[in-house]
Rosetta silent file (secondary structure, phi, psi, omega in degrees, C-alpha in Angstrom):
SEQUENCE: MTIHQTIPAAPAKATRAQFMAEDDKAMLRAARDLTKGLGEAKPAIYWPDMLISAGIGYAGIAVAIASASIAAKLAAGLVAALALYRALMFIHELTHIHRDALPGFRTAWNLLVGIPMLTPSFMYEGVHVIHHKRTQYGTVEDPEYLPLALMKPWSLPLFVLVAMLLPVALIVRFGILYPLGLVIPPLRTFVWERFSSLSINPEFLRRAPEAELAGRVRWQEAGASVWAIALIASVFVFGWQPLASALAILSLAAVLNQLRTLVAHLWENEGEAMTVTAQFLDSVNVPPPGIAAEIWAPVGLRYHALHHLMPSMPYHDLPEAHRRLARELGTGSTYEGANHPGMLTLVGRIAKSTMGRRA
SCORE:     score description
SCORE:     0.000 S_00000001
   1 L     0.000  123.162 -179.888  139.016   22.811  -14.062 S_00000001
   2 L   -92.257  129.797  176.454  135.904   20.843  -13.228 S_00000001
   3 L  -100.990  120.763  177.232  135.914   18.560  -10.149 S_00000001
   4 L   -95.814  124.441  179.575  133.634   15.643  -10.430 S_00000001
   5 L   -99.143  124.163  179.371  132.335   14.323   -7.146 S_00000001
   6 L   -89.811  124.759  176.999  131.446   10.639   -7.009 S_00000001
   7 L   -87.757  118.054 -179.393  128.454    9.847   -4.853 S_00000001
   8 L   -61.994  142.769 -178.966  128.881    6.507   -3.211 S_00000001
   9 L   -69.992  147.869  172.808  126.135    3.973   -3.980 S_00000001
  10 L   -61.872  137.546  178.668  123.788    3.072   -1.237 S_00000001
  11 L   -57.701  141.630  175.161  124.696   -0.249    0.380 S_00000001
  12 L   -64.441  145.195  176.850  122.734   -3.205   -0.936 S_00000001
  13 L   -69.667  139.079  175.131  120.015   -4.472    1.364 S_00000001
  14 L   -59.999  143.669 -177.700  120.710   -7.595    3.309 S_00000001
  15 L  -121.864  164.061  177.094  118.775  -10.591    1.865 S_00000001
  16 H   -58.169  -42.502 -175.828  117.504  -13.895    3.108 S_00000001
  17 H   -58.624  -30.611 -178.184  119.964  -15.797    0.881 S_00000001
  18 H   -68.903  -23.992 -171.401  122.978  -14.286    2.685 S_00000001
  19 H  -121.295   26.400 -179.541  121.937  -15.723    6.019 S_00000001
  20 L   -67.591  -35.009 -171.776  120.568  -19.207    5.212 S_00000001
  21 L   -96.660  -27.569 -169.435  123.517  -20.951    6.910 S_00000001
  22 L  -144.034  136.434  178.403  124.502  -18.508    9.687 S_00000001
  23 L   -74.050  156.749  164.805  122.702  -15.865   11.839 S_00000001
  24 L   -85.979   92.556 -174.220  123.712  -12.284   12.247 S_00000001
  25 H   -65.922  -28.565  179.923  124.508  -12.751   15.874 S_00000001
  26 H   -68.388  -36.002  176.923  125.204   -9.080   16.499 S_00000001
  27 H   -69.102  -37.990  177.687  121.656   -8.181   15.432 S_00000001
  28 H   -65.159  -39.014  177.605  120.180  -10.869   17.561 S_00000001
  29 H   -67.069  -39.075 -177.641  122.157   -9.679   20.591 S_00000001
  30 H   -65.295  -40.884 -177.859  121.059   -6.063   19.888 S_00000001
  31 H   -62.160  -36.348 -178.767  117.421   -7.173   19.688 S_00000001
  32 H   -77.216  -45.467 -174.263  117.786   -8.776   23.077 S_00000001
  33 H   -77.820  -37.174 -174.772  119.793   -6.056   24.841 S_00000001
  34 H   -75.806  -15.243 -176.560  118.082   -2.909   23.361 S_00000001
  35 L  -104.493   18.424  178.405  114.596   -4.034   24.219 S_00000001
  36 L   -68.977  140.452 -174.646  115.092   -4.533   27.941 S_00000001
  37 L    94.317   -8.270  177.320  112.282   -2.915   29.857 S_00000001
  38 L  -104.476  171.394  171.513  109.800   -3.693   27.123 S_00000001
  39 L   110.188   -0.787 -178.068  107.565   -6.792   26.835 S_00000001
  40 L  -100.798  119.710  176.806  104.827   -6.477   29.454 S_00000001
  41 L   -62.562  122.988 -177.556  101.332   -6.706   28.058 S_00000001
  42 L   -99.278  111.418  179.782   99.335   -3.676   29.349 S_00000001
  43 H   -58.997  -31.160 -178.167   95.682   -4.283   30.063 S_00000001
  44 H   -68.921  -12.275  178.949   94.968   -0.504   29.938 S_00000001
  45 H  -104.287  -47.676 -175.838   95.953   -0.633   26.205 S_00000001
  46 H   -57.724  -53.701 -172.032   94.609   -4.079   25.169 S_00000001
  47 H   -63.053  -55.315 -179.888   91.063   -3.805   26.628 S_00000001
  48 H   -57.000  -43.321 -177.266   90.052   -0.337   25.378 S_00000001
  49 H   -62.739  -46.872 -178.544   91.548   -0.971   21.907 S_00000001
  50 H   -66.470  -44.963 -177.325   89.756   -4.337   21.473 S_00000001
  51 H   -67.087  -45.539  178.635   86.403   -3.114   22.950 S_00000001
  52 H   -61.262  -42.065 -178.841   86.305    0.172   21.031 S_00000001
  53 H   -62.690  -44.017  179.894   87.243   -1.541   17.767 S_00000001
  54 H   -70.764  -35.493  179.541   84.560   -4.118   18.170 S_00000001
  55 H   -64.601  -48.161 -178.491   81.913   -1.586   19.273 S_00000001
  56 H   -62.513  -40.468 -178.985   82.563    0.663   16.254 S_00000001
  57 H   -60.261  -48.013 -179.450   82.494   -2.389   13.984 S_00000001
  58 H   -67.214  -37.568  176.043   79.143   -3.676   15.175 S_00000001
  59 H   -61.211  -41.417  178.016   77.650   -0.170   15.196 S_00000001
  60 H   -61.608  -42.601  175.816   78.829    0.210   11.565 S_00000001
  61 H   -63.768  -39.173  177.048   77.078   -2.992   10.582 S_00000001
  62 H   -61.779  -41.769 -176.929   73.883   -1.884   12.242 S_00000001
  63 H   -68.035  -41.802  178.743   73.993    1.449   10.421 S_00000001
  64 H   -64.809  -34.104  176.922   74.761   -0.263    7.094 S_00000001
  65 H   -73.578  -44.054 -172.415   71.796   -2.610    7.508 S_00000001
  66 H   -80.852  -26.604 -174.584   69.334    0.048    8.727 S_00000001
  67 L   -70.906  142.665  177.115   70.214    2.978    6.483 S_00000001
  68 L   -87.888  -21.203 -179.030   68.167    3.740    3.363 S_00000001
  69 L   -81.149  126.838  176.437   71.037    5.724    1.812 S_00000001
  70 H   -63.306  -40.684  177.534   73.452    3.840   -0.380 S_00000001
  71 H   -61.105  -39.284  177.338   76.179    6.307    0.460 S_00000001
  72 H   -66.274  -39.536 -177.371   75.545    5.853    4.234 S_00000001
  73 H   -62.210  -48.824 -177.791   75.499    2.068    3.785 S_00000001
  74 H   -63.671  -41.041  179.035   78.874    2.140    1.975 S_00000001
  75 H   -63.557  -47.892  177.632   80.456    4.528    4.427 S_00000001
  76 H   -60.753  -39.184 -179.413   79.206    2.557    7.437 S_00000001
  77 H   -62.579  -46.302  178.520   80.240   -0.678    5.806 S_00000001
  78 H   -63.552  -44.695  174.941   83.783    0.524    5.297 S_00000001
  79 H   -56.759  -46.067 -179.085   84.170    1.807    8.800 S_00000001
  80 H   -61.801  -41.654 -178.881   82.724   -1.445   10.125 S_00000001
  81 H   -63.284  -44.780 -178.192   85.107   -3.573    8.013 S_00000001
  82 H   -68.264  -43.221  178.639   88.163   -1.677    9.168 S_00000001
  83 H   -64.816  -44.022 -174.922   87.118   -1.689   12.849 S_00000001
  84 H   -74.166  -33.061  171.975   86.169   -5.360   12.941 S_00000001
  85 H   -58.906  -44.477  179.392   89.398   -6.222   11.102 S_00000001
  86 H   -62.391  -47.728  179.975   91.345   -4.451   13.826 S_00000001
  87 H   -58.534  -41.559 -177.025   89.334   -6.216   16.520 S_00000001
  88 H   -65.198  -34.344 -176.374   89.881   -9.582   14.803 S_00000001
  89 L   -66.262   -9.735  173.078   93.641   -9.096   14.649 S_00000001
  90 H   -69.423   -9.590  171.872   93.870   -9.508   18.393 S_00000001
  91 H   -60.810  -32.833  178.234   93.751  -13.244   17.669 S_00000001
  92 H   -64.135  -42.673 -178.179   97.404  -12.897   16.746 S_00000001
  93 H   -69.951  -33.718  179.842   98.219  -11.458   20.164 S_00000001
  94 H   -61.542  -25.865 -176.542   96.336  -14.225   21.946 S_00000001
  95 L   -82.947  -11.390 -171.424   98.662  -16.830   20.496 S_00000001
  96 L  -117.860  -29.966 -178.008  101.784  -15.086   21.852 S_00000001
  97 L   -75.806  150.508 -179.312  101.028  -13.402   25.166 S_00000001
  98 L   -57.614  144.886 -173.861  101.496  -15.351   28.366 S_00000001
  99 L   -66.245  -19.503 -178.896   98.283  -17.020   29.430 S_00000001
 100 L   -96.655   -2.942 -170.237   98.347  -15.168   32.813 S_00000001
 101 L   -67.771  -40.885 -172.100   99.145  -11.692   31.313 S_00000001
 102 L  -134.912   84.655 -177.277   95.565  -10.451   30.688 S_00000001
 103 L   -56.346  130.513  176.222   93.096  -12.252   32.870 S_00000001
 104 L    81.543   -9.384 -173.149   89.781  -12.761   31.128 S_00000001
 105 H   -69.560  -43.164 -177.558   90.892  -11.186   27.843 S_00000001
 106 H   -62.087  -45.556  179.315   90.983  -14.428   25.763 S_00000001
 107 H   -66.437  -41.891 -179.110   87.436  -15.332   26.966 S_00000001
 108 H   -65.494  -42.699 -179.574   86.062  -11.839   26.412 S_00000001
 109 H   -61.259  -47.123 -177.422   87.627  -11.629   22.928 S_00000001
 110 H   -63.148  -44.388  179.736   86.086  -14.960   21.895 S_00000001
 111 H   -64.193  -39.072 -171.654   82.620  -13.916   23.214 S_00000001
 112 H   -94.138  -29.201 -173.726   82.699  -10.464   21.703 S_00000001
 113 H  -127.831  -55.178 -174.264   84.698  -11.005   18.497 S_00000001
 114 H   -55.294  -52.341 -178.206   85.873  -14.559   17.814 S_00000001
 115 L   -74.254  -43.954  174.367   82.569  -16.343   17.935 S_00000001
 116 L   -56.141  -30.332  179.241   80.400  -13.552   16.396 S_00000001
 117 L  -100.182   13.920  176.129   82.867  -13.472   13.471 S_00000001
 118 L    57.223   30.023  174.481   83.121  -17.205   13.340 S_00000001
 119 L  -135.063   65.994  176.756   86.874  -17.210   13.982 S_00000001
 120 L   -59.392  159.067 -168.368   87.352  -18.360   17.582 S_00000001
 121 H   -65.735  -22.585  178.801   90.842  -18.291   18.873 S_00000001
 122 H   -62.819  -18.712  177.368   91.377  -22.098   18.593 S_00000001
 123 H   -68.045  -15.581 -178.388   91.609  -21.605   14.879 S_00000001
 124 L  -119.004  -34.976  179.491   94.873  -19.841   15.434 S_00000001
 125 L   -68.220  134.697 -178.737   96.125  -21.172   18.723 S_00000001
 126 L    84.748  -10.522  177.542   98.299  -24.275   18.364 S_00000001
 127 L  -111.250  -50.433 -177.880   98.698  -23.445   14.600 S_00000001
 128 H   -56.001  -39.544 -175.696  100.417  -20.077   14.496 S_00000001
 129 H   -59.894  -28.429  177.371  103.239  -21.233   16.815 S_00000001
 130 H   -64.286  -35.140  175.928  104.426  -23.716   14.129 S_00000001
 131 H   -58.688  -23.910 -176.950  105.019  -20.690   11.828 S_00000001
 132 L  -103.154    0.762 -179.409  107.483  -19.466   14.428 S_00000001
 133 L   -78.271  136.918 -174.021  109.451  -22.733   14.980 S_00000001
 134 L   -50.938  -42.241 -171.575  113.057  -22.500   13.966 S_00000001
 135 L   -94.942   -5.674 -173.794  113.064  -25.693   11.850 S_00000001
 136 L  -117.790  -18.037  175.461  109.560  -25.396   10.372 S_00000001
 137 L   -54.899  129.619  173.438  109.185  -21.812    9.220 S_00000001
 138 L    79.050    0.543 -175.682  108.965  -21.689    5.407 S_00000001
 139 L  -102.986  177.272 -177.758  108.935  -25.455    5.021 S_00000001
 140 L   -67.683  -13.812  177.023  106.060  -27.721    3.890 S_00000001
 141 L   -86.083   -7.820  178.564  105.171  -28.215    7.553 S_00000001
 142 L   -77.821  113.558 -177.072  104.426  -24.461    7.979 S_00000001
 143 L   -72.836  -12.491 -177.273  100.677  -23.919    7.853 S_00000001
 144 L  -116.730   33.530  179.094  101.145  -20.167    7.104 S_00000001
 145 L  -140.381  137.373  168.912  103.684  -20.263    4.318 S_00000001
 146 L  -137.462  136.661  178.949  103.467  -20.647    0.558 S_00000001
 147 L   -76.035   65.318 -175.535  106.294  -19.654   -1.860 S_00000001
 148 H   -54.263  -36.793 -178.408  103.963  -17.177   -3.492 S_00000001
 149 H   -68.702  -17.093 -177.578  106.821  -15.205   -5.170 S_00000001
 150 H  -108.160   11.012 -176.060  107.797  -18.452   -6.948 S_00000001
 151 L  -100.274  175.360  178.409  104.327  -19.419   -8.118 S_00000001
 152 L   -66.239  157.473 -178.540  102.386  -18.648  -11.393 S_00000001
 153 L   -61.430  -33.912 -179.537  101.065  -15.113  -11.978 S_00000001
 154 L   -70.181  -15.623 -179.051   97.432  -16.215  -11.617 S_00000001
 155 H   -70.129  -28.416 -178.132   98.052  -17.463   -8.140 S_00000001
 156 H   -66.658  -54.107  179.533   98.271  -13.936   -6.628 S_00000001
 157 H   -63.615  -34.545  179.133   94.725  -12.668   -7.606 S_00000001
 158 H   -64.335  -36.431 -178.636   93.296  -16.091   -6.758 S_00000001
 159 H   -63.257  -34.855 -179.055   94.968  -15.996   -3.378 S_00000001
 160 H   -80.348  -47.410 -173.056   93.351  -12.617   -2.583 S_00000001
 161 H   -71.043  -25.521 -178.813   89.914  -13.161   -4.159 S_00000001
 162 H   -66.891  -23.457  179.416   89.287  -16.526   -2.496 S_00000001
 163 H   -63.897  -23.812 -179.864   89.177  -14.621    0.788 S_00000001
 164 H   -63.778  -24.472 -178.457   85.875  -13.053   -0.306 S_00000001
 165 H   -89.017   -4.226 -174.038   84.186  -16.496    0.236 S_00000001
 166 H   -60.551  -43.119  177.421   85.545  -16.920    3.731 S_00000001
 167 H   -61.217  -41.276 -177.838   82.470  -15.637    5.702 S_00000001
 168 H   -68.055  -43.332  179.472   80.104  -17.998    3.792 S_00000001
 169 H   -55.447  -39.560 -178.972   82.658  -20.840    4.193 S_00000001
 170 H   -72.782  -33.099  176.588   82.746  -20.310    7.927 S_00000001
 171 H   -65.345  -42.296  176.101   78.936  -20.361    8.214 S_00000001
 172 H   -63.391  -44.494 -179.379   78.985  -23.702    6.349 S_00000001
 173 H   -58.906  -51.835 -176.565   81.827  -24.973    8.486 S_00000001
 174 H   -86.598  -32.282 -177.298   80.235  -24.200   11.830 S_00000001
 175 H   -84.413  -24.691 -174.357   76.555  -24.177   10.932 S_00000001
 176 H  -124.168  -55.506 -173.578   76.324  -27.303    8.834 S_00000001
 177 H   -68.517  -38.720 -179.301   79.487  -29.427    8.903 S_00000001
 178 H   -67.457  -46.753  177.796   80.129  -29.244   12.629 S_00000001
 179 H   -59.480  -42.477  178.704   76.621  -30.474   13.676 S_00000001
 180 H   -60.472  -38.595 -179.525   76.867  -33.243   11.045 S_00000001
 181 H   -62.203  -24.687  178.336   80.259  -34.202   12.380 S_00000001
 182 H   -62.383  -29.709 -177.296   78.748  -34.846   15.712 S_00000001
 183 H  -110.625   -8.021  179.970   76.908  -37.874   14.257 S_00000001
 184 L  -126.650   84.618 -173.660   79.347  -38.726   11.465 S_00000001
 185 H   -51.120  -43.770  174.828   82.871  -39.194   12.972 S_00000001
 186 H   -52.932  -41.071  179.198   84.750  -39.423    9.676 S_00000001
 187 H   -68.286  -39.674  177.509   83.326  -36.069    8.682 S_00000001
 188 H   -56.560  -45.660  179.157   84.199  -34.656   12.072 S_00000001
 189 H   -62.400  -47.086  179.648   87.814  -35.753   11.555 S_00000001
 190 H   -58.216  -47.239  174.748   87.949  -34.380    8.055 S_00000001
 191 H   -58.926  -40.555  177.846   86.605  -31.020    9.110 S_00000001
 192 H   -64.671  -45.143 -178.028   88.981  -30.755   11.974 S_00000001
 193 H   -68.785  -34.527 -173.684   92.053  -31.580    9.889 S_00000001
 194 H  -102.434  -29.265 -168.127   91.159  -29.433    6.921 S_00000001
 195 H  -129.158   33.949 -178.697   88.879  -26.595    8.106 S_00000001
 196 L  -124.654   18.795 -177.093   89.954  -25.779   11.705 S_00000001
 197 L  -146.537  145.421  178.037   92.882  -23.534   11.265 S_00000001
 198 L   -86.584   75.714 -177.113   93.540  -20.104    9.716 S_00000001
 199 L  -118.110  157.234  174.334   96.261  -21.548    7.400 S_00000001
 200 L  -113.751   -7.428  179.942   97.161  -20.942    3.745 S_00000001
 201 L   -86.745  115.836 -174.195   99.148  -24.089    3.133 S_00000001
 202 L   -70.782  -14.557  176.516   96.742  -26.634    1.479 S_00000001
 203 L   -81.493  -15.896 -176.535   99.002  -29.525    2.571 S_00000001
 204 L   -70.510  125.606  175.600   98.587  -28.747    6.263 S_00000001
 205 L  -116.420  127.978 -176.960   96.529  -31.232    8.287 S_00000001
 206 L   -83.526  135.575  179.933   95.737  -30.265   11.806 S_00000001
 207 L   -77.796  161.199  179.175   96.422  -32.673   14.596 S_00000001
 208 L   -64.906  140.772  179.987   93.696  -33.375   17.314 S_00000001
 209 L   -67.714  152.600 -178.776   93.846  -30.755   20.120 S_00000001
 210 L  -130.086  161.646  172.850   95.439  -31.705   23.352 S_00000001
 211 H    48.598 -129.713 -174.102   95.431  -30.694   27.050 S_00000001
 212 H   -63.941  -35.590 -179.063   94.107  -27.202   27.886 S_00000001
 213 H   -62.613  -35.892 -179.612   93.437  -26.349   24.222 S_00000001
 214 H   -56.651  -45.848  179.910   91.012  -29.332   23.844 S_00000001
 215 H   -64.457  -38.496  178.621   88.734  -27.825   26.507 S_00000001
 216 H   -66.702  -40.968 -177.565   88.775  -24.399   24.823 S_00000001
 217 H   -56.781  -41.925 -173.376   88.047  -26.015   21.438 S_00000001
 218 H   -64.086  -47.111 -176.206   84.809  -27.615   22.775 S_00000001
 219 H   -78.088  -36.500  178.095   83.121  -24.516   24.085 S_00000001
 220 H   -66.894  -41.686 -179.178   84.373  -22.213   21.313 S_00000001
 221 H   -68.796  -41.373  175.729   83.352  -24.600   18.552 S_00000001
 222 H   -61.856  -43.422 -177.954   79.918  -25.201   20.160 S_00000001
 223 H   -65.167  -39.478  179.556   79.352  -21.463   20.604 S_00000001
 224 H   -70.202  -32.704  177.188   80.367  -20.671   16.955 S_00000001
 225 H   -64.822  -48.237  179.033   78.039  -23.442   15.813 S_00000001
 226 H   -58.587  -44.609 -179.706   75.063  -22.096   17.688 S_00000001
 227 H   -66.149  -41.329  179.119   75.750  -18.620   16.307 S_00000001
 228 H   -59.331  -42.836 -178.384   76.221  -19.901   12.705 S_00000001
 229 H   -68.192  -37.541  178.351   72.893  -21.763   12.916 S_00000001
 230 H   -65.259  -35.624  177.166   71.217  -18.595   14.306 S_00000001
 231 H   -64.782  -45.316  177.938   72.587  -16.587   11.314 S_00000001
 232 H   -59.188  -43.597  178.774   71.186  -19.139    8.889 S_00000001
 233 H   -66.034  -30.723 -177.314   67.763  -19.061   10.696 S_00000001
 234 H   -59.209  -24.508 -179.517   67.754  -15.251   10.639 S_00000001
 235 H   -63.052  -34.536 -175.494   67.099  -15.326    6.901 S_00000001
 236 H   -81.292  -16.987  177.217   63.649  -16.860    7.547 S_00000001
 237 H   -99.872  -43.459 -176.337   62.833  -14.177   10.115 S_00000001
 238 H  -111.740    3.493 -175.429   64.398  -10.993    8.777 S_00000001
 239 L    85.124  174.681 -175.350   64.993  -11.828    5.114 S_00000001
 240 H   -83.514  -17.776 -169.514   68.298  -12.248    3.317 S_00000001
 241 H   -70.051  -43.077  178.357   69.384   -8.590    3.126 S_00000001
 242 H   -58.360  -48.151 -178.912   70.667   -8.085    6.766 S_00000001
 243 H   -65.185  -41.547  178.208   72.794  -11.167    6.597 S_00000001
 244 H   -59.933  -40.179  179.739   74.040  -10.381    3.109 S_00000001
 245 H   -61.772  -45.275 -178.591   75.058   -6.888    4.222 S_00000001
 246 H   -66.942  -39.424  179.185   76.941   -8.252    7.231 S_00000001
 247 H   -69.007  -31.690  175.078   78.704  -10.897    5.111 S_00000001
 248 H   -62.599  -41.309 -179.745   79.687   -8.280    2.560 S_00000001
 249 H   -68.478  -40.887 -179.840   81.371   -6.240    5.298 S_00000001
 250 H   -70.284  -26.228  176.838   83.111   -9.287    6.678 S_00000001
 251 H   -65.866  -45.236  178.524   84.172  -10.283    3.159 S_00000001
 252 H   -58.305  -44.990  179.484   85.878   -6.855    2.833 S_00000001
 253 H   -62.047  -39.525 -177.730   87.671   -7.387    6.115 S_00000001
 254 H   -66.641  -41.521  178.899   88.734  -10.891    5.003 S_00000001
 255 H   -66.955  -41.362  176.449   90.132   -9.509    1.714 S_00000001
 256 H   -59.346  -43.769 -178.667   92.027   -6.795    3.524 S_00000001
 257 H   -68.374  -33.252  175.605   93.555   -9.358    5.828 S_00000001
 258 H   -64.592  -40.117  178.749   94.485  -11.517    2.801 S_00000001
 259 H   -65.407  -42.394  176.685   96.263   -8.534    1.154 S_00000001
 260 H   -61.901  -40.786  175.814   98.162   -8.009    4.435 S_00000001
 261 H   -56.759  -45.139 -176.917   99.091  -11.664    4.456 S_00000001
 262 H   -54.073  -33.853 -175.556  100.237  -11.377    0.896 S_00000001
 263 L  -108.581   10.217  179.304  102.836   -8.679    1.902 S_00000001
 264 L   -73.675  -23.322  178.027  103.691  -10.049    5.369 S_00000001
 265 E  -137.071  169.387  172.938  106.616  -12.019    3.862 S_00000001
 266 L   -87.601  -14.000  171.815  108.567  -12.049    0.654 S_00000001
 267 L    56.662   40.647 -175.591  107.579  -15.643    0.107 S_00000001
 268 L  -101.409   -2.372 -172.479  110.924  -16.568   -1.558 S_00000001
 269 L   -89.920  140.151 -177.689  111.793  -19.772    0.263 S_00000001
 270 L  -102.292   23.188  176.184  111.506  -23.093   -1.488 S_00000001
 271 L   108.377   -1.738  178.996  111.079  -25.262    1.590 S_00000001
 272 L   -76.645  148.714  169.329  114.502  -25.111    3.212 S_00000001
 273 L   -69.067  143.034 -174.191  114.911  -24.578    6.949 S_00000001
 274 L  -125.012  154.120  171.936  116.174  -21.096    7.686 S_00000001
 275 L   -69.055  167.844 -179.031  118.113  -19.338   10.332 S_00000001
 276 H   -62.072  -39.716  179.417  116.366  -16.817   12.517 S_00000001
 277 H   -66.491  -36.370  178.635  117.976  -13.971   10.521 S_00000001
 278 H   -70.631  -37.046  178.953  116.909  -15.481    7.144 S_00000001
 279 H   -63.749  -41.960  178.398  113.342  -15.791    8.525 S_00000001
 280 H   -56.864  -51.085 -177.795  113.562  -12.133    9.595 S_00000001
 281 H   -72.523  -16.604  173.656  114.680  -10.992    6.157 S_00000001
 282 L   -87.991   -3.722 -179.592  111.967  -13.073    4.467 S_00000001
 283 E  -110.096  173.140 -164.172  109.443  -11.154    6.646 S_00000001
 284 L  -130.556  135.588  167.316  108.405   -7.555    6.281 S_00000001
 285 E  -111.905  137.909  170.377  108.407   -4.335    8.421 S_00000001
 286 L  -125.845   79.846 -171.734  106.543   -1.313    7.006 S_00000001
 287 L   -80.706  171.929  175.158  107.572    1.317    9.591 S_00000001
 288 L   -57.317  160.920   24.288  106.660    5.050    9.829 S_00000001
 289 L   -88.043  -16.191 -179.029  106.563    7.745    8.594 S_00000001
 290 L   -58.656  147.085 -179.010  103.720    6.368    6.426 S_00000001
 291 L  -107.219  -12.388 -175.905  100.397    5.911    8.334 S_00000001
 292 L   -61.181  -39.835 -178.475   98.559    3.707    5.836 S_00000001
 293 H   -59.976  -25.696  179.633  100.175    0.518    7.167 S_00000001
 294 H   -67.872  -19.475  178.203   98.615    1.224   10.537 S_00000001
 295 H   -88.018  -49.687 -177.659   95.242    0.655    8.845 S_00000001
 296 H   -86.520  -13.443  172.873   95.984   -2.422    6.721 S_00000001
 297 L  -130.416   68.553 -171.942   98.416   -3.935    9.199 S_00000001
 298 L   -78.112  176.433  174.535   96.905   -3.035   12.628 S_00000001
 299 L    50.627   46.853  169.922   97.784   -4.298   16.163 S_00000001
 300 L    85.077   -6.532 -174.953  101.499   -4.242   15.492 S_00000001
 301 L   -68.805  -10.350  175.399  101.480   -6.242   12.254 S_00000001
 302 L   -68.888  -17.337  179.447  103.234   -3.440   10.362 S_00000001
 303 E  -110.115   52.549 -171.066  106.309   -4.641   12.273 S_00000001
 304 H   -68.707  -34.374 -177.809  105.897   -8.318   11.217 S_00000001
 305 H   -69.227  -40.948  175.412  109.636   -8.918   10.645 S_00000001
 306 H   -61.640  -42.827  176.294  110.437   -7.550   14.100 S_00000001
 307 H   -56.927  -33.134  175.823  107.778   -9.787   15.499 S_00000001
 308 H   -72.663  -19.726  169.413  109.642  -12.751   14.105 S_00000001
 309 H   -79.678  -37.181 -174.132  112.651  -11.685   16.093 S_00000001
 310 L  -131.756   71.147 -173.388  110.640  -11.154   19.268 S_00000001
 311 L   -59.478  -27.715 -175.158  107.346  -13.135   18.992 S_00000001
 312 L   -90.972    2.402  177.734  106.252  -12.486   22.629 S_00000001
 313 L   -68.729  121.455  177.504  106.633   -8.665   22.387 S_00000001
 314 L   -57.787  142.241 -174.448  103.256   -7.031   22.908 S_00000001
 315 H   -53.612  -34.580 -175.505  102.025   -5.099   19.929 S_00000001
 316 H   -74.175  -11.493  177.164  102.066   -1.796   21.788 S_00000001
 317 H   -97.278  -10.683 -176.005  105.829   -2.144   22.430 S_00000001
 318 H   -65.758  -36.388  175.667  106.857   -2.973   18.936 S_00000001
 319 H   -59.480  -43.225  179.794  107.061    0.674   17.723 S_00000001
 320 H   -72.076  -40.453  179.903  109.577    1.604   20.522 S_00000001
 321 H   -59.896  -41.615  175.317  111.533   -1.621   19.967 S_00000001
 322 H   -60.218  -46.816 -178.503  111.811   -0.704   16.253 S_00000001
 323 H   -59.538  -43.457  178.797  112.956    2.817   17.016 S_00000001
 324 H   -63.631  -41.994 -176.311  115.696    1.525   19.351 S_00000001
 325 H   -73.364  -43.274 -178.348  116.988   -1.055   16.886 S_00000001
 326 H   -67.397  -34.615  179.779  116.789    1.239   13.828 S_00000001
 327 H   -72.654  -43.739 -175.393  118.651    4.034   15.744 S_00000001
 328 H   -75.571  -45.007 -176.459  121.362    1.753   17.077 S_00000001
 329 H   -84.894  -30.076  170.503  121.961   -0.443   14.054 S_00000001
 330 L    74.275 -177.751 -179.925  121.526    2.234   11.422 S_00000001
 331 L   -64.581  136.027  177.871  121.530    2.454    7.653 S_00000001
 332 L    87.565   -3.325 -178.204  122.905   -0.539    5.788 S_00000001
 333 L   -78.650  160.093  175.243  122.441   -2.897    8.708 S_00000001
 334 L   -57.682  -35.313 -174.664  120.889   -6.355    8.481 S_00000001
 335 H   -62.389  -42.364 -175.378  117.958   -4.947   10.493 S_00000001
 336 H   -67.402  -20.707  177.206  117.190   -2.298    7.766 S_00000001
 337 H   -55.684  -28.234 -175.819  116.976   -5.191    5.223 S_00000001
 338 H   -92.012   -0.878 -176.528  113.483   -6.104    6.422 S_00000001
 339 E   -87.638  133.642 -177.919  112.113   -2.549    6.199 S_00000001
 340 L  -137.745  153.425 -170.619  109.957   -1.818    3.121 S_00000001
 341 L   -72.738  -33.643 -174.048  108.033    1.305    2.001 S_00000001
 342 L   175.380  174.670 -177.231  104.458    0.061    1.578 S_00000001
 343 H   -60.392  -46.119 -170.448  101.934   -2.463    0.278 S_00000001
 344 H   -67.695  -35.415  176.613  102.016   -1.463   -3.348 S_00000001
 345 H   -62.539  -44.079 -179.832  105.793   -1.797   -3.551 S_00000001
 346 H   -67.420  -40.564  173.679  105.669   -5.240   -2.011 S_00000001
 347 H   -62.201  -39.658  178.629  102.858   -6.473   -4.224 S_00000001
 348 H   -62.160  -39.487 -179.917  104.769   -5.173   -7.286 S_00000001
 349 H   -61.805  -48.645 -176.749  107.872   -7.083   -6.111 S_00000001
 350 H   -68.215  -41.635 -179.192  106.004  -10.410   -5.707 S_00000001
 351 H   -62.990  -41.314  177.636  104.028   -9.921   -8.924 S_00000001
 352 H   -57.593  -42.702  177.027  107.270   -9.216  -10.821 S_00000001
 353 H   -62.341  -38.850 -179.066  108.753  -12.387   -9.516 S_00000001
 354 H   -71.849  -30.132 -174.276  105.748  -14.468  -10.592 S_00000001
 355 H   -63.656  -23.257  178.617  105.742  -12.918  -14.104 S_00000001
 356 L   -81.940    5.445 -174.918  108.927  -14.752  -14.881 S_00000001
 357 L  -123.590   42.104 -177.250  107.140  -18.068  -14.224 S_00000001
 358 L   -75.939  -33.304 -178.004  104.559  -18.079  -16.911 S_00000001
 359 L   -65.024    0.000    0.000  105.723  -21.296  -18.434 S_00000001
């Protein structure tokens, strides 16, 4: 007599659609209770990480420019792109950490990374917070949301490839349009509304800066303009090759960031306001054991869904917060629904969704 053993099917993953009307309050309580003792930004982690990343990146650019070997140029360029990408991602932390948590860090980051890479922190500060607002995430008012999974198939490669032009666009924005805007007020307003934020929503118009941010905008924008003009002028002194090499490296970093953005969410919302749980499940964690995500989603961004539960949690505490929640809530939980295996799987999921929208 043969005994057939039935293996129970794995529980279906929780989805955004299940929690559009009501939150999983148990998960939200667990996120609050299990992460006690975490949440303090540690200067001993932030400063070395940012400084070493920036140092390696600029050294890589120098080697790529100076080397006569194509192989050395390519290797140095790749290292530089990855290091500067990591250094740049601290802009995300600057929008969330308390202004008194890391004295001098914002200014140092802008001087060492933000202005040299023509992405000063004002381009994210005051913009990214909208993406975390309960009633605006995933709506037409969200500067960082597009329903990419519901768009035409050609939209995905276009979304990624347009990032290649970002370094040149930033030189034009700061080196040409900003100075012209100083004497042409309508142009100044247009540039501010359309080209002053790291957003992906073409409908987003940025409002004029207020209070403390307005002061930071003035010196950061002026500094980026001076640097952009110096880069343009460098062509007449050193020729076009050094600048072209640096722009190629920064283009690679920009494309990598755009790929990360492509898989930071599932992009399945059609403009409705969502609960916190629905926002969480429309966002993506790519937790260990894989290590590749630490390269393409650095500075805690591999825990992007968890970040949407606890936006002020410093990047260095997110791995421990994830371990606690995963251990306590377990397989089949709502929390597990935001965990995904890697970039290729996520790109495939979004691409498959768009393929049904050819018409």
